[in-house]
C-alpha positions in Angstrom: -24.8 46.9 -70.4 -24.2 43.3 -71.5 -21.0 42.7 -73.5 -21.5 40.5 -76.5 -19.1 37.9 -77.9 -20.9 37.8 -81.3 -22.1 40.8 -83.3 -23.7 41.1 -86.7 -21.9 43.7 -88.9 -25.2 45.2 -90.2 -26.0 46.1 -86.6 -22.6 47.4 -85.9 -22.8 49.9 -88.8 -23.6 53.3 -87.3 -23.1 52.4 -83.7 -21.4 55.1 -81.6 -17.9 54.5 -80.4 -16.9 55.7 -76.9 -13.6 56.0 -75.1 -13.3 54.7 -71.5 -14.4 58.0 -70.0 -17.7 57.8 -71.9 -16.8 60.5 -74.5 -18.0 59.8 -78.0 -15.3 59.2 -80.5 -17.3 58.6 -83.7 -19.4 55.9 -85.5 -18.6 52.5 -86.9 -18.7 52.5 -90.7 -17.2 49.1 -91.6 -15.3 46.1 -90.4 -11.9 45.2 -91.8 -11.0 41.5 -92.1 -8.1 39.4 -93.6 -9.2 36.5 -95.7 -7.2 33.4 -95.1 -6.2 30.3 -97.1 -8.4 27.3 -96.9 -11.5 27.1 -94.6 -10.1 29.2 -91.7 -12.6 32.1 -91.0 -11.3 35.6 -91.7 -9.5 37.3 -88.9 -11.1 40.7 -87.9 -8.3 43.3 -88.0 -10.3 46.3 -86.8 -13.1 48.8 -87.4 -13.4 51.7 -89.8 -14.6 54.5 -87.5 -15.9 57.9 -88.8 -14.7 60.7 -86.5 -15.0 64.5 -86.9 -15.3 66.1 -90.4 -16.2 62.7 -91.8 -12.6 61.5 -91.5 -12.5 57.7 -91.5 -9.8 56.1 -89.3 -8.7 52.6 -88.5 -9.2 51.3 -85.0 -7.4 47.9 -84.4 -9.7 45.3 -82.9 -7.2 44.9 -80.0 -8.3 48.4 -78.9 -11.9 47.3 -78.5 -12.7 46.3 -75.0 -16.5 45.7 -75.4 -19.2 45.5 -78.1 -22.5 46.3 -76.5 -26.0 46.3 -78.1 -25.9 50.1 -78.5 -22.2 51.0 -78.5 -18.6 50.0 -79.0 -16.2 50.8 -76.1 -12.5 51.4 -76.6 -9.6 50.7 -74.2 -8.2 54.2 -74.7 -9.2 57.6 -76.0 -5.8 58.0 -77.8 -6.3 57.2 -81.4 -4.3 57.4 -84.6 -6.2 59.9 -86.6 -4.4 59.1 -89.9 -7.1 58.5 -92.6 -7.9 54.9 -93.2 -6.2 53.5 -96.3 -7.2 49.9 -97.3 -4.1 47.7 -97.7 -3.5 44.7 -99.9 -5.0 41.6 -98.3 -7.7 43.6 -96.4 -11.4 43.2 -97.2 -14.2 45.5 -96.1 -17.1 43.5 -94.9 -19.9 46.0 -95.7 -18.1 47.5 -98.7 -17.0 44.3 -100.4 -18.6 41.2 -99.0 -22.2 42.3 -98.6 -24.2 41.4 -101.7 -21.5 39.0 -103.0 -22.9 35.9 -104.8 -21.8 32.6 -103.2 -22.8 28.9 -103.5 -24.2 27.0 -100.6 -22.1 23.9 -100.5 -24.7 21.6 -99.0 -27.4 22.4 -101.6 -25.3 23.7 -104.5 -27.7 26.7 -104.7 -26.6 30.3 -105.3 -27.2 33.0 -102.7 -26.0 36.4 -101.9 -24.5 37.6 -98.6 -26.8 39.9 -96.6 -25.0 39.9 -93.2 -22.0 38.6 -91.4 -21.3 37.8 -87.8 -18.0 38.5 -86.0 -17.2 36.4 -83.0 -14.6 36.5 -80.2 -12.6 33.4 -79.7 -11.3 32.0 -76.4 -8.0 33.6 -77.1 -9.6 37.1 -77.3 -9.2 37.4 -81.1 -12.2 38.2 -83.3 -13.0 36.2 -86.5 -15.8 36.5 -89.1 -17.5 33.2 -88.2 -20.9 33.1 -89.8 -22.8 34.5 -92.7 -26.5 35.2 -93.4 -27.1 34.4 -97.1 -30.3 34.7 -99.1 -31.3 32.6 -102.1 -32.9 34.4 -105.1 -36.6 34.7 -104.7 -39.3 34.1 -107.3 -41.8 36.6 -108.7 -40.3 39.5 -106.8 -40.5 37.7 -103.4 -37.5 37.3 -101.1 -35.8 33.9 -101.2 -35.0 31.6 -98.3 -32.6 33.0 -95.7 -29.8 30.8 -94.3 -27.4 31.1 -91.4 -24.2 29.3 -92.4 -20.7 28.9 -91.1 -18.0 30.7 -93.1 -16.7 27.4 -94.6 -20.2 26.2 -95.7 -20.2 28.5 -98.8 -17.9 28.9 -101.8 -17.0 32.0 -103.8 -16.1 34.6 -101.1 -12.3 34.5 -101.8 -12.7 35.3 -105.5 -12.9 38.8 -107.0 -16.3 39.2 -108.7 -17.9 41.4 -111.3 -21.5 42.4 -111.4 -21.9 42.3 -107.7 -25.3 43.7 -106.4 -25.6 46.5 -103.9 -29.0 46.1 -102.2 -27.6 45.0 -98.8 -24.9 47.6 -98.8 -27.3 50.4 -99.6 -29.5 49.3 -96.7 -26.6 50.0 -94.3 -26.2 53.5 -95.9 -29.9 54.3 -95.7 -29.6 56.8 -92.8 -26.8 58.8 -94.4 -27.4 62.2 -95.9 -26.2 62.9 -99.5 -22.9 64.4 -98.4 -22.0 61.5 -96.1 -23.1 58.9 -98.7 -20.9 60.6 -101.3 -18.0 60.4 -98.8 -18.7 56.7 -98.1 -18.8 56.1 -101.9 -15.4 57.5 -102.3 -14.0 55.1 -99.7 -15.1 52.0 -101.8 -13.0 50.3 -104.5 -13.7 51.8 -107.9 -15.7 48.9 -109.3 -17.8 48.7 -106.1 -18.4 52.4 -106.2 -19.9 52.2 -109.7 -22.1 49.3 -108.7 -23.5 51.2 -105.8 -24.1 54.3 -108.0 -25.9 52.1 -110.5 -28.1 50.7 -107.8 -29.2 54.1 -106.4 -32.5 55.5 -107.6 -32.3 58.6 -109.8 -33.2 61.1 -107.1 -30.7 59.7 -104.5 -27.9 59.5 -107.1 -28.6 63.1 -108.2 -28.2 64.3 -104.6 -25.0 62.3 -104.2 -23.5 63.5 -107.5 -23.9 67.1 -106.3 -21.6 66.3 -103.3 -18.8 64.5 -105.2 -15.7 66.0 -106.7 -16.2 67.0 -110.4 -13.9 64.3 -111.7 -15.9 61.6 -109.9 -19.2 63.1 -111.1 -18.0 62.9 -114.7 -16.7 59.3 -114.2 -20.0 58.0 -112.7 -22.2 59.8 -115.2 -20.1 58.2 -117.9 -20.7 54.7 -116.6 -24.5 55.2 -116.9 -26.6 54.5 -120.0 -27.3 57.7 -121.8 -31.0 57.6 -121.0 -30.4 57.0 -117.3 -27.8 59.8 -117.2 -30.3 62.2 -118.6 -32.9 61.1 -116.0 -30.4 61.7 -113.2 -29.5 65.1 -114.6 -33.3 66.0 -114.5 -33.4 65.2 -110.8 -30.4 67.4 -110.0 -30.8 71.0 -109.1 -30.4 73.0 -112.4 -27.3 74.8 -111.3 -25.6 71.5 -110.3 -26.6 69.9 -113.6 -25.3 72.9 -115.5 -22.0 72.8 -113.6 -21.6 69.1 -114.4 -22.6 69.4 -118.1 -20.2 72.4 -118.5 -17.3 69.9 -117.8 -18.3 67.6 -120.7 -17.5 67.9 -124.4 -19.9 69.9 -126.5 -21.1 66.7 -128.2 -21.8 64.9 -124.9 -23.4 67.9 -123.4 -25.8 68.5 -126.3 -26.6 64.8 -126.5 -27.7 64.7 -122.9 -29.6 67.9 -123.1 -31.5 66.5 -126.1 -32.4 63.4 -124.1 -33.7 65.4 -121.1 -37.3 66.5 -121.0 -37.6 69.9 -122.6 -39.0 71.6 -119.5 -36.2 70.2 -117.4 -33.4 71.0 -120.0 -34.4 74.6 -120.6 -33.4 76.0 -117.2 -30.1 74.2 -117.5 -29.5 75.6 -121.0 -30.2 79.1 -119.7 -27.6 78.6 -116.9 -25.0 77.3 -119.3 -25.1 80.7 -121.1 -23.3 82.4 -118.1 -19.7 82.2 -117.1 -19.3 79.9 -114.1 -17.6 82.7 -112.0 -20.5 85.1 -112.3 -23.8 85.4 -110.4 -25.6 83.9 -113.4 -23.2 80.9 -113.4 -23.6 80.3 -109.7 -27.3 80.8 -109.3 -30.2 78.3 -109.1 -33.1 79.0 -111.4 -35.6 77.5 -108.9 -35.9 79.8 -105.8 -39.2 80.3 -104.0 -41.2 82.7 -106.1 -44.6 84.1 -105.2 -47.2 86.4 -106.8 -47.9 89.8 -105.2 -51.3 88.6 -103.9 -49.9 85.6 -102.0 -50.3 85.7 -98.2 -47.6 85.2 -95.6 -49.3 81.9 -94.7 -48.7 80.7 -98.3 -45.1 81.9 -98.2 -44.4 80.0 -94.9 -46.0 76.9 -96.4 -43.7 77.1 -99.4 -40.5 77.5 -97.4 -41.4 74.4 -95.4 -40.9 72.2 -98.5 -38.4 69.6 -97.4 -36.3 69.6 -100.6 -35.3 73.3 -100.1 -31.9 74.0 -98.7 -31.8 76.2 -95.6 -30.4 79.1 -97.6 -33.1 79.0 -100.3 -35.7 78.6 -97.6 -34.5 81.8 -95.9 -36.4 84.1 -98.1 -39.1 84.3 -100.9 -39.1 86.4 -104.0 -42.2 88.3 -105.2 -42.6 88.8 -108.9 -45.3 89.6 -111.5 -46.5 86.6 -113.5 -45.1 84.4 -114.9 -43.7 82.8 -111.8 -41.2 80.6 -113.5 -37.8 82.1 -114.2 -37.3 84.4 -116.1 -40.3 85.8 -114.3 -42.4 88.9 -114.8 -41.1 92.1 -113.2 -39.2 91.5 -109.9 -40.8 93.4 -107.0 -38.6 92.4 -104.0 -37.9 89.8 -101.4 -39.2 88.9 -98.0 -37.0 87.3 -95.3 -38.4 84.4 -93.3 -37.7 86.3 -90.0 -40.0 89.1 -91.1 -42.7 86.6 -92.3 -42.7 84.9 -88.9 -43.5 88.3 -87.2 -46.5 89.2 -89.3 -50.1 88.0 -89.3 -50.6 85.0 -91.6 -53.3 86.8 -93.6 -51.0 89.7 -94.5 -50.0 90.0 -98.2 -46.3 89.1 -98.7 -46.0 92.1 -101.0 -46.6 94.3 -98.0 -43.4 93.3 -96.2 -40.9 93.4 -99.1 -37.2 94.4 -98.8 -36.3 96.6 -101.8 -32.6 95.6 -101.6 -30.9 96.2 -104.9 -30.5 92.8 -106.7 -27.5 91.3 -108.3 -27.1 91.2 -112.1 -26.2 87.9 -113.9 -22.9 89.3 -115.1 -21.7 90.2 -111.6 -18.3 88.6 -111.0 -17.5 86.5 -108.0 -15.7 89.3 -106.2 -18.8 91.5 -106.4 -21.1 88.7 -105.3 -18.9 88.0 -102.3 -18.9 91.6 -101.2 -22.7 91.8 -101.7 -23.2 88.9 -99.3 -20.8 90.3 -96.8 -22.2 93.8 -97.0 -25.9 92.8 -96.5 -25.3 89.7 -94.2 -27.3 87.4 -96.5 -27.4 83.7 -97.1 -29.2 84.1 -100.5 -29.6 86.9 -103.0 -31.8 87.6 -106.1 -30.4 87.8 -109.6 -32.3 90.1 -112.0 -31.7 90.7 -115.7 -31.6 93.9 -117.6 -35.4 93.7 -118.2 -36.1 93.6 -114.5 -37.0 89.9 -114.5 -35.9 87.5 -111.7 -33.7 84.8 -113.4 -32.5 83.0 -110.2 -30.9 83.3 -106.8 -27.4 82.7 -105.5 -27.1 81.0 -102.2 -24.1 81.2 -99.8 -23.2 77.5 -100.5 -22.9 78.4 -104.2 -20.5 81.2 -103.3 -18.4 79.0 -101.0 -18.1 76.3 -103.7 -16.5 78.9 -106.0 -14.3 80.4 -103.3 -12.8 77.1 -102.1 -10.2 75.3 -104.2 -11.6 73.1 -107.0 -10.5 69.9 -105.1 -11.8 70.9 -101.7 -14.1 67.9 -101.4 -11.2 65.6 -102.2 -8.9 67.5 -99.7 -11.5 67.0 -97.0 -11.6 63.3 -97.7 -7.8 63.0 -97.6 -7.7 65.3 -94.5 
């Protein structure tokens, strides 16, 4: 492959990193530069590379032997696996320079940074030499795009407030919610909140569910009350209940009042249970079918993309109504069984009559239940025989692991 002497950072993001033997090391997540006094272009110090278990490490630029269109090649497979910690004087190009507002010196017009080019000099060092900046557009249109040298704009060396996040989010587009949450925690605090503000409600809800509780509360607290209620509506009811349980009674009740009644009611129901019981761990939105539903209908339901693998592993059959709390619970059907039966068969004919959990079942009982029956999800039925929810294995693990397990994984 052709080795390039200039590379745009937005194209570097996500590129695989290989050692000299062709073994994959990780992915590029950012570029670290040192801003310099005057008009000298920033020196590229190295790359932030995400390796196993989402650990982000620093790879000095001197270890990079080649940047190719589809990969970054290192001089050695021996790496310092200490987690990357940003030092004073270091700037993250994607995390901190993208979306920054600058002034084009020639025209005096404002623009924001949408990309940056790093370039190898004759001495072998790398510098951040050029920027792609875009002027504000009119009537919703994109403004004019300019390619400029580093010293042809002003405003990059100054700390800013109110920085946008559109370009940064474009580089994060391919990340799943857990990886985006991890990336968010690597940003400076102010930038973190700017990105959270720029995410749409559904995406922010997914990301909040993957963050440590303290960070969930902090981000929710930076949002306008109406927006916070909208985000809570997009969260799974059990995640929303867990988050609201950490707030004061005043704040919790205020947000519940701002939520749509049909969205708030399942959350209110979950808040009645202690967090270390089946009721406190369950989701109130498993896949529920009527007795006359066919296996074809059941398979269509479990294909819904928003379902987690554990909730898609089985369906629950109940008398009407089908929303929790349902009519009388009849049993569950595992997806493996559904796949072995004719599509026209009624799902009620292939039910497993496994004894369900009760909402008050403590964590120890729930854990033994999962281990005994080798399950990834389990029904929760109240004293009246109604299905009130389902506990999934990820809910159980969340309660078995230390409270700060997400933060520990990040520090790793």
